[in-house]
C-alpha positions, -999 to +999 in steps of 0.1 A: -176+621+226-181+586+215-148+576+231-158+592+263-190+571+265-171+539+256-145+546+283-173+554+308-191+521+299-159+501+303-152+517+337-187+509+349-186+473+337-152+468+353-164+483+386-195+460+386-173+430+380-150+440+408-179+445+432-193+411+424-159+395+430-155+414+462-189+403+474-182+367+467-149+368+485-164+387+514-192+361+517-168+333+518-147+351+544-177+358+566-191+323+564-160+310+581-163+335+610-182+330+642-210+355+651-188+374+675-160+377+649-185+390+623-197+416+648-161+427+656-153+428+619-183+450+610-177+473+641-141+479+629-152+486+593-183+507+598-186+513+635-175+550+633-197+558+604-231+547+619-247+548+653-248+520+678-284+510+671-279+510+633-246+491+637-264+464+658-292+460+632-266+458+604-247+432+623-278+411+630-288+413+593-254+403+581-252+374+605-287+362+595-278+364+558-245+346+563-261+318+584-290+315+559-265+310+531-245+284+551-277+266+560-287+265+523-253+252+513-255+224+539-290+215+529-279+212+493-249+190+503-272+168+525-297+164+497-270+154+473-256+129+498-291+114+504-298+112+466-265+094+461-272+070+488-307+063+474-293+057+439-267+034+454-293+015+474-316+012+444-287-001+422-278-026+449-314-038+451-315-042+413-283-063+413-297-085+442-330-090+423-312-099+391-289-123+409-319-140+426-337-143+392-305-157+377-303-183+405-340-192+402-336-196+364-305-218+368-323-239+394-354-243+372-331-252+342-314-278+364-347-292+375-359-293+339-327-311+328-330-336+356-366-342+345-355-348+309-327-371+321-352-391+342-376-393+313-348-404+290-338-431+315-374-442+318-376-445+280-343-464+279-355-488+307-388-493+289-370-500+256-347-526+273-376-545+288 
């Protein structure tokens, strides 16, 4: 009896995994199809099993779900691209600010060195006279 329950459990788990894999593959397949292709595909698969009204509502629901998934995927990709551009712009701004600060520091150091040299020359001139 224990072996029967174990076998039944393994079969159930395997069928759930197969259903998930089939769902993912089918979603990818449907997302590449146009609305008309999805309608034709569903009509061929379940058209004889359900009425026309029910088929139309199923087709509309499937198309809406597929397009919503595609739109969400595109939104995520757009957000990632915008975030990458923002990070790149910020890094560029930081580099520019650091370069400007370095240039200003070098200019200030050059000015200070020139002032020291001028003061030293003044002291030398004063000592000579």
